[in-house]
C-alpha positions in Angstrom: -43.7 -10.8 -38.1 -40.0 -11.7 -37.0 -40.2 -9.7 -33.9 -43.2 -11.8 -32.7 -41.4 -14.9 -33.5 -38.6 -13.8 -31.4 -40.9 -13.2 -29.0 -42.5 -16.2 -28.9 -43.3 -18.1 -25.6 -44.2 -21.6 -25.4 -47.2 -21.3 -22.7 -48.8 -18.3 -24.5 -51.1 -18.7 -27.6 -49.7 -18.0 -31.1 -51.1 -15.2 -33.1 -53.2 -17.1 -35.7 -52.6 -14.0 -38.2 -48.8 -14.4 -37.7 -48.9 -18.4 -38.1 -50.8 -17.7 -41.2 -48.1 -15.5 -42.8 -45.4 -17.7 -41.8 -47.4 -20.4 -43.6 -47.9 -18.8 -46.9 -44.3 -17.6 -46.8 -42.9 -21.0 -46.4 -45.5 -22.5 -49.1 -44.1 -20.1 -51.5 -40.6 -20.7 -50.6 -41.0 -24.1 -51.0 -42.5 -24.3 -54.0 -40.2 -21.8 -55.6 -37.0 -23.7 -54.1 -38.9 -27.5 -55.4 -38.2 -28.6 -52.0 -39.0 -32.3 -51.8 -41.8 -33.3 -49.8 -39.6 -35.3 -47.3 -37.6 -32.4 -46.8 -40.1 -29.8 -46.1 -40.2 -30.2 -42.2 -36.5 -29.7 -42.5 -36.8 -26.3 -44.8 -39.5 -24.9 -42.6 -37.0 -24.8 -40.0 -34.6 -23.4 -42.3 -36.6 -20.5 -43.0 -37.8 -19.9 -39.2 -34.2 -19.9 -38.5 -33.2 -17.8 -41.1 -35.8 -15.1 -40.4 -34.3 -15.3 -36.8 -31.1 -15.0 -37.8 -31.3 -12.0 -39.9 -33.5 -10.1 -37.4 -30.8 -11.1 -34.6 -27.9 -9.7 -36.9 -30.1 -6.5 -37.6 -30.4 -6.3 -33.9 -26.8 -6.6 -32.7 -25.8 -4.1 -35.6 -28.1 -1.4 -33.5 -25.7 -2.6 -30.6 -22.4 -2.4 -32.6 -21.6 -6.0 -32.0 -20.2 -7.8 -35.1 -21.9 -11.2 -35.5 -18.8 -12.3 -36.9 -17.0 -12.7 -33.8 -19.8 -14.9 -32.6 -19.5 -16.7 -35.6 -15.7 -17.1 -34.9 -16.2 -18.2 -31.5 -18.6 -20.5 -31.2 -18.0 -22.1 -35.0 -21.1 -21.4 -36.7 -21.2 -21.1 -40.7 -20.9 -23.5 -43.7 -19.3 -26.3 -43.1 -18.3 -25.8 -39.2 -19.3 -27.1 -36.1 -22.3 -25.3 -35.9 -23.3 -26.6 -32.0 -26.1 -26.8 -30.2 -26.5 -24.4 -27.3 -25.7 -27.6 -25.2 -22.4 -27.8 -26.4 -21.2 -24.5 -25.9 -18.4 -24.0 -23.3 -17.7 -21.6 -20.5 -14.6 -21.4 -22.3 -16.3 -20.4 -25.3 -18.0 -17.5 -23.5 -14.8 -16.4 -21.9 -13.2 -16.5 -25.6 -16.1 -14.2 -26.7 -15.9 -11.8 -24.1 -11.9 -11.3 -25.0 -12.8 -11.2 -28.7 -15.5 -8.6 -28.0 -13.2 -6.4 -25.8 -10.8 -6.5 -28.5 -12.7 -4.4 -30.8 -13.7 -2.2 -28.1 -17.0 -3.4 -26.8 -17.5 -3.2 -23.2 -19.4 -6.3 -22.4 -20.6 -4.7 -19.2 -22.3 -1.9 -20.9 -24.5 -4.1 -23.3 -28.0 -4.3 -22.7 -29.1 -6.8 -20.0 -30.8 -8.8 -22.8 -27.6 -9.3 -25.0 -26.9 -12.2 -23.3 -29.8 -14.2 -23.9 -30.0 -12.7 -27.7 -26.2 -14.3 -27.9 -27.4 -17.6 -26.8 -30.8 -17.2 -29.1 -28.0 -16.1 -32.1 -26.1 -19.4 -31.3 -29.3 -21.5 -31.4 -30.8 -20.2 -34.4 -27.9 -19.9 -36.6 -26.5 -23.2 -35.5 -30.0 -24.6 -36.6 -30.0 -22.4 -39.8 -27.0 -24.2 -41.1 -27.3 -27.9 -40.3 -30.8 -27.5 -41.6 -29.3 -25.6 -44.9 -26.8 -28.4 -45.3 -29.6 -30.9 -45.0 -31.8 -29.6 -47.8 -28.9 -29.6 -50.4 
């Protein structure tokens, strides 16, 4: 389900089975966590970004790319900047490349889609932490 969410493209129709499964999960979680009606939209974004975040962490693990480096370079985490992708600087990308190189990762040897995944990781992780803070 998460892989399908990550592959979603706006100009393509949604898979109704996936949409139904996501809605069911969100309803169960919101009830269990006693989310107030005015925070359901924020909580929904949090859950969707959390699912995406966790899958991206898994995929980076397969590539042996520590997401702790991404978190540190881009300021991702509770109480940190959690920037939107448009706030990311070229200096941060240069720093990321240097940090990955320090731990023995050859950036040029990563799969071609790794850079896109990094952008997605920054987007969903920042949103996850911003929404988590808003719901609490």
